[in-house]
C-alpha positions in Angstrom: 13.7 -2.9 8.9 11.1 -5.5 9.7 8.6 -2.9 10.9 8.5 -1.2 7.4 8.6 -4.5 5.6 5.4 -5.5 7.4 3.6 -2.9 5.4 4.9 -4.5 2.2 8.0 -2.2 1.7 10.8 -3.9 -0.2 13.9 -5.0 1.7 16.1 -2.8 -0.5 14.1 0.3 0.6 14.0 -0.9 4.2 17.8 -1.1 4.1 18.0 2.5 3.1 15.6 3.4 5.9 17.7 1.5 8.3 20.7 3.6 7.5 18.6 6.7 8.3 18.2 5.2 11.8 14.4 5.2 11.8 13.4 2.9 14.5 9.7 2.5 13.7 7.2 4.0 11.3 5.4 7.2 12.4 1.6 7.2 12.7 1.2 8.9 9.3 3.6 6.4 7.7 1.8 3.4 9.3 -1.5 4.7 8.0 -0.5 6.1 4.6 2.0 3.5 3.2 -0.4 0.6 3.0 -3.2 2.8 1.5 -0.9 4.0 -1.3 0.4 0.5 -2.0 -3.2 -0.6 -2.1 -3.9 1.6 -5.1 -6.3 4.1 -3.7 -6.5 7.9 -3.6 -5.4 9.2 -0.2 -5.8 12.5 1.8 -3.2 12.9 4.6 -3.1 15.5 7.4 -0.3 15.5 9.9 2.0 17.9 11.7 5.3 19.0 10.2 8.0 16.5 11.0 5.5 13.6 11.2 7.1 11.8 8.3 4.4 12.4 5.7 7.0 12.8 2.9 8.1 9.2 3.4 4.4 8.1 3.8 3.8 8.8 0.1 7.4 8.7 -1.4 8.2 5.1 -0.1 5.3 3.4 -1.8 5.5 5.5 -4.9 9.2 4.7 -5.4 8.5 1.0 -4.9 5.7 0.9 -7.4 7.6 2.9 -10.0 10.6 0.6 -9.6 8.5 -2.6 -9.9 6.9 -1.2 -13.1 10.3 -0.5 -14.6 11.5 -3.9 -13.6 8.5 -5.6 -15.2 9.1 -3.6 -18.4 12.7 -4.6 -18.5 12.0 -8.3 -17.9 9.6 -8.3 -20.8 12.1 -6.7 -23.0 14.8 -9.3 -22.2 12.3 -12.1 -22.6 12.3 -13.1 -19.0 8.6 -12.8 -18.6 6.7 -16.1 -18.8 4.0 -14.9 -21.1 3.1 -11.7 -23.0 -0.7 -11.3 -23.2 -2.0 -10.4 -26.6 -3.7 -7.0 -26.7 -6.9 -8.6 -28.0 -10.0 -6.7 -29.1 -10.1 -3.7 -26.8 -9.3 0.0 -26.9 -5.6 0.7 -26.9 -4.0 2.3 -23.8 -1.2 3.5 -26.1 -2.9 4.9 -29.2 -5.0 7.5 -27.4 -5.3 11.2 -26.6 -3.5 12.5 -23.5 -6.7 13.2 -21.6 -8.6 10.0 -22.6 -8.9 7.3 -20.0 -9.2 3.6 -20.9 -10.8 1.2 -18.4 -8.7 -1.9 -17.3 -10.7 -4.2 -19.6 -10.3 -1.9 -22.6 -14.0 -1.8 -23.2 -14.9 1.6 -21.9 -13.3 5.0 -22.7 -13.8 8.4 -21.1 -12.6 12.0 -21.6 -13.5 14.7 -19.1 -11.9 17.5 -21.2 -14.5 20.1 -22.0 -12.6 22.2 -24.6 -10.7 19.6 -26.7 -11.5 16.3 -28.5 -9.5 13.3 -27.6 -9.4 10.1 -29.6 -8.6 6.4 -29.3 -8.2 3.4 -31.5 -8.6 -0.3 -31.0 -5.6 -2.7 -30.3 -6.5 -4.6 -33.5 -7.9 -4.0 -36.9 -9.0 -6.0 -40.0 -7.7 -6.3 -43.6 -10.8 -7.7 -45.3 -14.3 -9.1 -44.9 -17.5 -7.8 -43.3 -17.3 -6.9 -39.7 -19.2 -5.0 -37.0 -19.0 -3.9 -33.4 -21.3 -2.0 -31.0 -20.6 1.3 -29.2 -22.9 2.5 -26.4 -23.0 6.0 -25.2 -22.8 5.7 -21.4 -22.7 9.4 -20.4 -23.8 12.7 -21.8 -21.2 14.5 -24.0 -20.0 14.8 -27.6 -18.7 11.7 -29.4 -17.9 10.3 -32.8 -17.3 6.7 -33.5 -16.3 4.6 -36.6 -13.2 3.3 -38.4 -9.8 4.6 -39.2 -6.3 3.5 -40.4 -3.2 3.7 -38.2 -2.1 6.7 -40.2 -5.3 8.7 -39.5 -5.6 11.5 -36.9 -7.0 10.5 -33.6 -9.5 13.3 -34.2 -11.7 10.8 -36.1 -13.1 12.0 -39.5 -10.9 15.1 -39.8 -8.6 13.5 -42.5 -9.1 11.1 -45.4 -8.1 8.1 -43.4 -11.0 8.1 -40.9 -14.7 7.6 -41.2 -17.0 8.6 -38.3 -20.6 9.1 -37.2 -21.2 11.7 -34.5 -23.8 12.4 -31.9 -25.0 15.5 -33.8 -26.2 13.3 -36.6 -23.3 14.1 -38.9 -21.0 11.7 -40.8 -17.5 12.9 -41.3 -14.5 12.2 -43.5 -11.6 14.4 -44.5 -13.2 17.3 -42.4 -16.4 17.1 -44.4 -19.4 16.9 -42.1 -22.7 15.9 -43.8 -26.2 15.0 -42.4 -26.6 11.3 -41.9 -29.2 9.4 -39.9 -30.1 11.3 -36.8 -28.6 12.5 -33.5 -27.8 10.1 -30.7 -27.0 10.4 -27.0 -26.8 8.7 -23.7 -27.9 5.0 -23.7 -28.1 4.8 -27.5 -26.3 1.9 -29.2 -24.4 2.5 -32.4 -23.5 -0.5 -34.6 -20.4 0.3 -36.7 -20.3 -1.8 -39.9 -17.4 -2.3 -42.3 -17.6 -4.1 -45.6 -14.1 -4.2 -47.0 -15.3 -6.4 -49.9 -17.4 -3.5 -51.2 -15.4 -0.7 -49.6 -18.3 0.6 -47.6 -18.9 1.9 -44.1 -22.4 2.2 -42.6 -24.0 2.5 -39.2 -27.1 1.5 -37.3 -28.7 3.3 -34.3 -30.5 1.1 -31.8 -30.8 -1.7 -34.4 -32.2 0.5 -37.2 -30.0 0.5 -40.3 -29.1 4.1 -41.4 -27.8 3.0 -44.8 -24.4 3.4 -46.4 -22.4 6.3 -45.1 -19.2 6.1 -47.1 -18.1 4.3 -50.2 -14.7 3.9 -51.8 -13.1 2.9 -48.5 -9.7 1.3 -49.5 -8.6 -2.0 -48.1 -5.0 -1.4 -48.8 -4.4 -0.4 -45.1 -6.0 -2.2 -42.1 -9.0 -0.4 -40.5 -9.4 -0.1 -36.8 -12.4 0.7 -34.6 -12.0 4.3 -33.5 -13.6 7.0 -31.3 -13.2 10.6 -30.4 -14.7 12.2 -27.3 -15.3 15.6 -25.7 -16.4 15.3 -22.1 -18.1 12.0 -22.9 -17.9 8.2 -22.3 -18.6 5.2 -24.5 -18.5 1.4 -23.9 -17.6 -1.1 -26.6 -18.6 -4.7 -27.5 -16.4 -6.4 -30.1 -18.4 -9.6 -29.8 -17.1 -11.3 -26.7 -20.6 -11.1 -25.4 -23.9 -11.1 -27.3 -24.7 -7.9 -29.2 -27.8 -6.0 -28.1 -28.9 -5.8 -31.8 -28.3 -8.5 -34.4 -25.7 -7.7 -37.1 -27.0 -7.6 -40.7 -26.7 -10.7 -42.8 -23.1 -11.9 -43.6 -21.6 -9.4 -41.1 -19.6 -11.0 -38.3 -18.4 -9.6 -34.9 -14.7 -8.6 -34.9 -13.8 -11.1 -32.3 -14.4 -13.9 -34.8 -11.9 -12.5 -37.3 -9.3 -15.1 -38.3 -5.6 -14.4 -37.7 -4.9 -13.8 -41.4 -7.4 -10.9 -41.4 -6.1 -9.3 -38.2 -3.6 -6.4 -38.0 -2.0 -5.2 -34.7 -2.0 -1.6 -33.6 1.6 -0.6 -33.3 1.0 3.1 -32.8 2.2 4.9 -29.7 5.6 5.8 -28.4 5.1 3.2 -25.7 5.1 0.1 -27.8 8.2 -1.6 -29.3 8.2 -4.0 -32.2 7.7 -6.9 -29.9 4.6 -5.4 -28.4 6.4 -4.6 -25.1 5.6 -1.5 -23.2 8.2 1.3 -23.5 7.9 4.4 -21.4 8.8 7.6 -23.3 11.8 9.5 -21.9 9.7 12.6 -21.1 6.7 10.8 -19.7 7.3 10.1 -16.0 5.2 7.8 -13.8 4.9 10.2 -10.9 4.5 14.0 -10.6 5.0 15.5 -7.1 4.1 19.2 -6.8 5.5 21.3 -3.9 4.6 24.9 -3.1 8.2 26.1 -2.8 11.7 25.3 -4.1 12.9 24.4 -0.6 10.2 21.8 -0.1 10.8 20.4 -3.6 14.5 20.1 -2.9 13.8 18.5 0.4 11.5 15.9 -1.1 13.9 15.2 -4.0 16.8 14.6 -1.5 14.6 12.2 0.5 13.8 10.3 -2.7 17.5 9.9 -3.5 18.1 8.4 0.0 15.1 6.1 -0.2 16.1 4.6 -3.6 19.7 4.1 -2.8 19.7 0.3 -3.1 17.2 0.0 -5.9 19.2 -1.1 -8.9 18.8 -2.8 -12.2 16.8 -0.8 -13.2 17.6 2.4 -11.4 14.9 5.1 -10.8 15.6 8.4 -12.6 14.3 11.4 -10.7 14.4 15.0 -11.7 14.0 18.2 -9.7 12.1 20.8 -11.7 12.2 24.2 -10.1 12.8 27.8 -11.0 16.3 29.3 -10.6 17.8 26.3 -12.5 18.8 26.4 -16.2 15.7 25.1 -18.0 17.8 23.9 -20.9 19.5 21.4 -18.6 16.1 20.1 -17.5 14.9 19.8 -21.1 18.1 18.0 -22.1 17.6 15.4 -19.3 13.9 14.9 -20.3 14.8 14.3 -23.9 18.0 12.3 -23.6 18.3 10.6 -20.2 14.7 10.3 -19.4 12.9 10.5 -16.0 10.6 8.3 -14.0 9.7 10.6 -11.2 9.5 14.4 -11.1 9.4 16.7 -8.1 8.7 20.3 -9.0 7.1 23.7 -8.4 4.0 24.7 -10.3 5.5 27.4 -12.5 8.4 25.5 -14.0 6.2 22.3 -14.4 3.7 24.3 -16.4 6.4 25.8 -18.6 7.8 22.4 -19.5 4.3 20.9 -20.2 3.1 23.8 -22.3 6.4 23.7 -24.3 5.8 20.0 -25.1 9.0 18.9 -23.2 7.1 17.1 -20.5 4.3 14.6 -21.2 1.7 13.4 -18.7 0.7 10.4 -20.8 2.2 7.8 -18.5 1.5 9.5 -15.1 0.5 7.0 -12.5 0.8 9.2 -9.4 -0.3 12.8 -9.0 0.9 14.2 -5.6 0.0 17.6 -4.1 2.2 18.2 -1.1 1.0 21.1 1.2 -2.1 21.3 -0.9 -3.6 24.1 1.2 -0.6 26.2 0.4 -0.8 25.4 -3.3 -4.5 26.4 -3.5 -3.9 29.6 -1.5 -1.2 30.5 -4.0 -3.8 30.4 -6.8 -2.8 27.1 -8.5 -6.3 25.6 -8.5 -6.8 26.0 -12.2 -3.4 24.6 -13.0 -4.0 21.5 -10.8 -7.3 20.8 -12.6 -5.7 21.3 -16.0 -2.9 18.9 -15.3 -5.3 16.3 -13.8 -7.4 16.4 -17.0 -4.4 15.7 -19.1 -3.5 12.6 -17.1 -5.1 9.3 -18.3 -7.3 8.0 -15.6 -6.0 4.5 -16.3 -2.4 3.6 -17.0 -1.2 1.3 -19.8 -1.2 -1.7 -17.5 -4.8 -1.0 -16.3 -3.9 0.7 -13.0 -6.0 3.7 -11.9 -4.4 7.1 -11.6 -3.7 7.7 -7.9 -4.0 11.1 -6.4 -2.3 11.8 -3.1 -3.0 15.1 -1.3 -1.2 16.2 1.9 -2.5 19.2 3.7 -2.3 20.7 7.2 -6.0 21.4 7.0 -7.9 18.6 5.2 -11.2 20.0 6.2 -10.6 23.4 4.7 -13.3 24.3 2.2 -10.9 24.6 -0.8 -9.2 21.3 -0.1 -12.5 19.5 0.3 -13.9 21.0 -2.8 -10.8 19.9 -4.8 -10.9 16.4 -3.4 -14.6 16.0 -4.3 -13.9 17.2 -7.8 -10.7 15.3 -8.7 -10.2 12.4 -6.3 -11.7 8.9 -6.6 -13.3 7.8 -3.3 -10.2 8.9 -1.3 -9.3 7.5 2.1 -8.8 10.1 4.8 -5.8 9.9 7.1 -6.4 12.8 9.5 -4.0 12.7 12.5 -4.7 16.2 13.6 -8.3 15.9 14.5 -9.7 14.5 17.7 -10.3 10.7 17.7 -14.0 9.7 17.6 -15.9 6.5 17.0 -18.3 6.5 14.1 -22.0 6.0 14.8 -21.9 2.9 12.6 -19.5 1.2 15.1 -21.1 -0.6 18.1 -18.1 -1.2 20.5 -18.5 -3.0 23.7 -16.3 -4.5 26.5 -16.5 -8.0 28.0 -14.8 -8.4 31.4 -12.7 -11.5 31.7 -12.7 -12.2 35.4 -11.0 -15.5 36.4 -12.1 -15.2 40.0 -15.8 -15.2 39.0 -15.6 -17.5 36.0 -13.8 -20.6 37.2 -14.4 -22.6 34.0 -10.7 -22.3 33.2 -10.0 -24.9 36.0 -11.5 -27.8 34.0 -11.3 -27.0 30.3 -11.3 -30.1 28.1 -9.6 -28.0 25.4 -7.6 -24.9 25.8 -5.5 -22.5 23.9 -1.7 -22.7 24.1 -0.5 -19.8 26.2 2.6 -17.6 25.6 4.9 -19.3 28.1 5.5 -16.3 30.4 4.5 -18.4 33.4 6.8 -21.4 32.7 8.9 -20.6 35.7 6.1 -19.5 38.0 4.1 -21.5 40.5 0.9 -21.8 38.5 -1.7 -24.3 39.8 -5.5 -24.3 39.7 -5.6 -24.6 43.5 -3.5 -21.4 43.8 -5.1 -18.0 43.8 -1.9 -16.0 43.3 -1.4 -13.3 40.5 0.5 -15.6 38.2 -2.3 -18.3 38.3 -5.0 -15.7 37.6 -2.9 -14.3 34.8 -2.6 -17.7 33.2 -6.3 -18.2 33.7 -7.0 -15.0 31.8 -5.1 -16.3 28.8 -7.1 -19.6 28.8 -10.5 -17.8 29.2 -9.8 -15.4 26.4 -9.3 -18.3 24.0 -12.8 -19.6 25.0 -14.4 -16.1 24.9 -13.2 -15.6 21.3 -14.9 -18.8 20.2 -18.0 -17.9 22.2 -18.2 -14.4 20.6 -17.9 -15.9 17.1 -20.6 -18.5 17.7 -23.1 -16.2 19.5 -22.9 -13.6 16.8 -22.5 -16.0 13.9 -19.4 -14.2 12.8 -18.6 -15.4 9.4 -15.9 -12.7 8.8 -13.9 -10.9 11.4 -10.4 -9.5 12.2 -9.0 -10.8 15.5 -6.4 -8.5 17.1 -3.7 -10.0 19.3 -1.0 -8.2 21.2 2.0 -10.2 20.0 3.0 -12.4 17.0 3.2 -15.4 19.4 -0.4 -14.8 20.5 -1.5 -14.7 16.8 0.2 -18.1 16.2 -1.4 -19.7 19.3 -4.9 -18.4 18.4 -4.6 -19.7 14.8 -3.5 -23.1 16.0 -6.3 -23.2 18.6 -9.0 -22.3 16.2 -7.8 -24.8 13.6 -7.7 -27.6 16.2 -11.3 -27.0 17.2 -12.6 -27.0 13.6 -10.4 -26.1 10.7 -13.5 -25.5 8.4 -15.8 -23.8 10.8 -13.0 -21.5 12.1 -10.9 -21.2 9.0 -8.3 -18.5 9.7 -4.9 -17.1 8.6 -2.3 -14.9 10.3 -0.8 -11.6 9.3 2.3 -10.5 11.2 6.0 -9.7 10.7 7.4 -13.2 11.3 5.4 -14.6 8.3 7.2 -14.4 5.0 6.1 -11.5 2.6 4.6 -13.9 0.1 2.7 -15.7 2.8 1.4 -12.4 4.3 0.2 -11.3 0.9 -1.4 -14.6 0.1 -3.1 -14.7 3.5 -4.6 -11.2 3.1 -5.9 -12.1 -0.3 -7.5 -15.3 1.0 -9.3 -13.2 3.7 -10.3 -10.5 1.2 -11.8 -13.1 -1.1 -13.7 -14.7 1.9 -11.9 -18.0 1.3 -11.1 -17.9 5.0 -13.3 -16.4 7.7 -10.9 -14.9 10.2 -7.8 -12.8 9.9 -5.6 -12.9 13.0 -3.1 -10.0 13.2 -1.1 -7.6 15.3 -1.6 -3.8 15.3 1.4 -3.2 13.0 0.3 -5.7 10.4 -3.3 -4.5 10.3 -2.4 -0.8 9.6 -4.2 0.4 6.5 -6.3 -2.7 6.0 -9.6 -1.8 4.2 -11.8 -4.8 4.0 -15.1 -3.9 2.3 -18.2 -4.5 4.5 -16.2 -6.1 7.4 -18.8 -6.7 10.1 -16.8 -7.7 13.2 -13.5 -7.3 15.0 -12.4 -8.7 18.4 -9.7 -7.2 20.6 -8.3 -10.2 22.4 -6.2 -7.7 24.4 -6.6 -3.9 24.5 -3.8 -1.9 22.9 -1.7 0.2 25.2 -1.9 3.1 22.7 -5.2 4.9 22.8 -5.1 5.8 19.1 -4.7 2.2 18.2 -8.0 1.3 19.8 -9.7 3.8 17.4 -7.7 2.4 14.5 -8.6 -1.2 15.3 -12.3 -0.7 15.6 -12.3 1.6 12.6 -11.8 -1.5 10.5 -15.6 -2.0 10.8 -18.4 0.4 10.3 -17.1 1.7 7.0 -19.2 2.9 4.0 -22.2 3.4 6.3 -22.3 -0.3 7.2 -22.8 -1.4 10.8 -20.0 -3.0 12.7 -19.5 -4.6 16.0 -16.2 -4.4 18.0 -15.8 -6.6 21.1 -12.9 -6.0 23.5 -11.9 -8.7 26.0 -10.6 -6.9 29.1 -9.0 -8.7 32.0 -10.1 -7.6 35.5 -6.7 -8.7 36.9 -3.2 -7.8 35.8 -1.9 -10.1 33.0 1.8 -11.0 32.7 2.9 -10.5 29.1 6.1 -10.4 27.0 7.8 -7.0 26.6 11.1 -7.2 24.7 12.8 -3.8 24.9 16.1 -2.5 23.6 17.8 -4.5 26.3 16.7 -7.8 24.6 19.5 -8.8 22.3 17.2 -10.7 19.9 14.3 -8.3 20.2 12.0 -11.2 21.1 13.2 -13.8 18.6 13.7 -17.1 20.5 13.8 -15.2 23.8 12.4 -16.9 26.9 13.6 -14.6 29.6 10.5 -14.6 31.8 11.8 -12.2 34.4 10.2 -8.8 34.8 11.8 -5.8 33.2 12.7 -4.5 36.6 14.8 -7.6 37.0 16.5 -7.4 33.6 13.8 -9.6 32.1 11.5 -9.4 29.1 8.1 -9.5 30.8 5.7 -7.0 32.3 2.4 -6.8 34.1 -0.3 -5.5 31.7 -3.0 -3.5 33.3 -6.0 -3.6 31.0 -8.5 -1.8 33.3 -6.1 1.2 33.3 -5.8 1.1 29.5 -9.6 1.0 29.2 -9.9 4.0 31.4 -7.4 5.9 29.3 -9.3 5.0 26.1 -12.6 6.1 27.6 -11.0 9.4 28.7 -9.5 9.9 25.3 -12.8 9.4 23.6 -14.8 11.1 26.3 -17.2 8.1 26.4 -18.1 5.3 28.7 -17.8 2.1 26.7 -20.8 -0.3 27.2 -20.0 -3.4 29.2 -21.8 -6.7 28.4 -21.9 -10.0 30.1 -19.6 -13.0 29.2 -22.6 -14.5 27.3 -21.6 -12.0 24.6 -25.2 -10.8 24.0 -25.3 -7.2 22.8 -28.3 -5.0 23.3 -29.2 -3.1 20.1 -31.6 -0.4 21.5 -29.3 2.5 20.9 -29.3 1.9 17.2 -32.9 3.0 16.6 -33.7 0.0 14.5 -32.8 -3.5 13.5 -29.1 -4.0 13.1 -27.4 -6.4 10.8 -23.7 -6.1 11.2 -21.9 -5.7 7.8 -25.0 -4.1 6.3 -26.4 -0.6 6.3 -28.6 0.5 9.2 -32.3 0.2 8.4 -34.1 3.5 9.0 -37.4 3.2 10.6 -39.1 6.2 9.0 -42.7 6.6 10.3 -43.0 2.9 11.0 -46.8 3.4 11.2 -47.9 -0.1 10.1 -45.2 -1.9 12.2 -46.0 0.0 15.4 -49.8 0.0 15.3 -50.3 -3.4 17.0 -47.7 -2.4 19.7 -49.2 1.0 20.4 -52.9 -0.1 20.4 -53.0 -1.3 24.1 -51.2 1.9 25.2 -53.5 4.2 23.3 -56.5 2.3 24.8 -55.2 2.8 28.3 -54.6 6.5 27.7 -58.1 6.8 26.5 -59.4 5.3 29.7 -57.3 7.6 31.8 -58.5 10.6 29.8 -62.1 9.6 30.4 -61.5 9.3 34.2 -59.8 12.6 34.3 -62.7 14.3 32.5 -65.3 12.7 34.9 -63.3 13.8 37.9 -63.1 17.3 36.6 -66.8 17.4 36.0 -67.6 16.0 39.4 -65.4 18.6 41.1 -66.8 21.4 39.0 -70.4 20.4 39.8 -69.6 20.2 43.5 -68.1 23.7 43.5 -71.1 25.1 41.7 -73.4 23.5 44.3 -71.5 25.1 47.2 -71.7 28.5 45.5 -75.5 28.1 45.1 
């Protein structure tokens, strides 16, 4: 299915979808799939039957399979390179609720009741070494050195030596006073002298003296930390230390290979350093409020993954009413990659130690409002705490919440507490345009603007008029339609130049229109108007590369169709241009919603033809569905063209939004009065505040005039009053 593949869905999954006879993605799928594939947390609201299960299952299945395939390729030696773990904190040798940042230089635990530890990916076997650990958030922490055989709870056995924020040093569960307490923003230098068998520490550059002696060098020692609701950052010497190491001590990063030992701890590492996922540690957990919903979701997953092989995805349905011993056996022996279950049975397996959350990449709450109403809030929070916030390959834990009422207090409260800057997909609320979006309409009137008759350059048109009598001297509907196409090409360039658009998305109605606009802009000035296309006829690798080029600002303009642009989230995007209005009202809101995000101002310009425009419309009757089709007859005459009435579509959009969209002249100049301040598109709106100093010069003449009028009024009053008194006398 090309429509699903445009979102980045694998062809194997699309093949399975094709067998389900799904013609096109639903709205929730069109919005949700790209967001989940993009790596973000997502909140979805849609009616029952809207296809939301596929909206989160399809991208999750794809990512899980790609991860398994990558692991398998590295095991069989097919990967080109295996990156050395280097000097960073291990994503394998860690507590279940401890998160490791992608660069391995920051760790965090948000567990309030328990300690969770972590060791470095490498250790040393001799010499004098040091590293720095900075407390980056309030909480309890202990940092130091340990062997691979030591407990992750640093300092609680004889193989770990730590210094804690309470000012205590600890080894073999003996806690003694040492130095002084430390907290947020303090830098602890951890020093190891294996020549003398000593461990000591410094706080903010002040040497606290020897903490431990008799430290054996028979086993390698590794930087280690243990946290309780705290966060620490590490520097092993890849950047300058904040405080100079003592004489003859060196940063760990300078250790020679013959002094380095690798951390082989963790169920996830094999002898070659390749990632292995434990049998009972799935990559995705999907929680449903009922057995029926869980079974339904599980059945959908089986259909979607039908053609994903080598490796295959192993899913498990975990619900009550089924023999728990069978589920435990599958977890321990066969292994699972994806679990769909109900809260009660999931909790039983986790508490019994049969199900681990150490490799969880996706945490999905389907029908979240129902789960919360059933009293599972505490369980959800406990499970979330046990899931590492970063996976072993540096990917952030993704949380996906589906609910009929996203704006319910309980759902919003949970989202604020657990989710990481989630994207909202609410298809149940009324469409509205954010205040940060300035959207305007430019009329394209070929009867008033006759410049199309003598253009020195012009855009290639779509060819719908190749059999029509189109001549500049004619004033028939076909000629005016062709004129609109020519003028729109010019208006796009004019809008870009007038507003100095250095970054914009340009929406076209068809893939052919996209190609023609790209060619036109590159012919004018390939550097000034650098652009790329994003639509279904471009190969997947090209689409991915083009989007990355635009995201990195290596090209200025992204030209795309509605379908290809679904879910795009370009940070700080200032401009979009609708070359043609969409025929679906909701798509207008979707398009202009690409700008005005994160409180940044955005401008959306729509080019609206005043006359009907003949366009391609390849329906089910078209055997090739538009590919190499040049049947320019109208649909009423068994053709593949139609007349597109943009004024009517504009009226529908305005009625849908209950607004009148501001019209501007073809010179593209946009008044900014309604924004109450200076507007810089792509930046946050500047608030005026009191504006006292700025407005004094402007107000001075007005105040002076008011003073004169007040004096005149007072004099007139006095004259009238005196005259009245004289008459009375």
